[in-house]
C-alpha positions as CSV (number, residue, x, y, z in Angstrom):
1,Q,1.6,-6.1,18.5
2,V,0.9,-6.6,14.6
3,Q,4.1,-6.9,12.6
4,L,4.0,-6.3,8.6
5,V,6.3,-6.9,5.9
6,E,6.2,-5.3,2.2
7,S,7.4,-6.4,-0.6
8,G,7.1,-5.8,-4.5
9,G,9.0,-2.8,-4.7
10,G,11.0,-2.4,-8.0
11,L,11.8,-0.5,-11.1
12,V,9.6,0.0,-13.9
13,R,9.1,2.0,-16.8
14,A,6.5,4.8,-17.1
15,G,2.9,3.5,-18.3
16,G,4.2,-0.5,-16.5
17,S,2.7,-2.3,-13.6
18,L,3.7,-3.4,-10.3
19,R,2.3,-5.3,-7.2
20,L,2.9,-4.7,-4.3
21,S,1.7,-7.0,-0.9
22,C,1.7,-6.6,2.9
23,A,1.6,-9.7,5.2
24,A,0.4,-9.5,8.5
25,S,1.1,-11.4,11.8
26,I,-2.3,-11.4,12.6
27,S,-5.9,-11.3,11.3
28,I,-7.0,-8.7,8.8
29,F,-10.3,-8.7,10.2
30,S,-8.9,-7.9,13.5
31,L,-7.6,-4.5,12.1
32,N,-10.3,-1.7,11.7
33,S,-8.4,-1.3,8.2
34,M,-5.4,-1.2,6.4
35,A,-3.9,1.3,3.7
36,W,-0.9,2.4,1.5
37,Y,0.9,5.2,2.2
38,R,3.5,6.8,0.1
39,Q,6.6,9.0,0.6
40,A,8.5,10.9,-1.6
41,P,12.0,12.6,-1.3
42,G,11.3,16.1,0.8
43,K,7.7,15.3,0.7
44,Q,4.9,14.7,3.3
45,R,4.2,10.9,3.7
46,E,0.6,10.8,1.6
47,L,-2.2,8.7,2.0
48,V,-2.9,5.7,-1.5
49,A,-5.3,3.7,-0.4
50,V,-7.5,2.1,2.1
51,I,-9.4,-1.1,2.6
52,T,-11.6,-2.0,5.8
53,T,-12.6,-4.6,7.4
54,S,-15.7,-4.3,5.8
55,G,-13.7,-4.5,2.4
56,S,-14.8,-0.8,1.8
57,T,-12.0,1.1,-0.3
58,N,-10.9,4.7,-0.8
59,Y,-8.1,6.4,-2.9
60,A,-5.9,9.1,-3.6
61,D,-7.5,11.4,-6.3
62,S,-3.9,11.2,-8.1
63,V,-4.6,7.4,-8.6
64,K,-7.7,6.9,-8.7
65,G,-8.4,4.6,-11.6
66,R,-4.7,3.2,-11.7
67,F,-4.0,1.7,-8.6
68,T,-6.5,-1.1,-6.8
69,I,-6.3,-2.0,-3.0
70,S,-7.3,-5.4,-1.8
71,R,-7.2,-8.7,0.3
72,D,-6.2,-11.9,0.5
73,I,-8.1,-13.1,3.9
74,S,-6.3,-16.8,3.9
75,R,-2.8,-15.3,3.4
76,R,-3.3,-12.1,6.3
77,A,-2.0,-9.8,3.2
78,V,-3.4,-7.2,1.7
79,S,-2.0,-6.3,-2.2
80,L,-1.6,-2.9,-4.1
81,Q,-1.8,-3.4,-7.7
82,M,-0.6,-0.3,-9.6
83,N,-0.8,0.2,-13.0
84,S,-0.3,2.7,-16.2
85,L,2.9,4.2,-13.6
86,K,3.8,7.6,-13.6
87,P,7.7,9.2,-12.3
88,E,5.3,10.9,-10.0
89,D,4.5,7.6,-8.3
90,T,8.4,7.3,-7.3
91,A,8.4,7.1,-3.6
92,V,8.7,4.5,-0.5
93,Y,5.5,2.9,-0.2
94,Y,4.3,2.1,3.7
95,C,1.9,-0.8,4.4
96,N,0.2,1.1,7.4
97,A,-2.8,-0.7,9.7
98,I,-4.9,0.3,12.4
99,M,-6.1,-1.8,15.4
100,V,-7.8,-0.1,18.4
101,G,-5.7,2.3,20.0
102,H,-2.8,1.3,17.9
103,N,-1.1,2.2,14.5
104,Y,1.3,0.1,12.8
105,W,3.7,0.7,9.7
106,G,6.1,-1.8,7.7
107,Q,9.5,-1.1,6.8
108,G,8.9,0.3,3.2
109,T,9.1,-0.5,-0.1
110,Q,10.8,1.2,-2.8
111,V,8.8,2.1,-6.3
112,T,10.9,3.8,-9.4
113,V,9.5,4.4,-12.2
114,S,11.4,5.4,-14.8
115,S,10.3,8.1,-17.7
C-alpha cells in the first residue's frame, strides 16, 4: 500500500511558475517510477513527466524546456517545477507511482493559469 499526497497547486498568471510536490509513504527507491499526469476538463489524462528509480526522466513534448521533475530522497518526495506556464497547462495534476504489480495515484491538485 502506497499513499501519495500532492500539494502546491494554485492560481498563477501566464508566464509564472509553480512547484508541485508529491509525498510518498514509502521510500521512492521501492518504486519503479514516479510520474506526474494531468487532466483538463473534457480531456483524457495525459502523462506530463516521469522519473525512474535510477533518476532518468522523460517529458511530454508540450512541457519540455519548461517543466522539470526531480526527487528528494530524504523527504520521500517528487516535485514538478513548472515555469513559463501557459493557460493550456490548466488542469488537475496527479502524482502517480508504480510498484511491482500495482499502480498508485494521489488525489490531485488543481493548477489554473490565467491569461
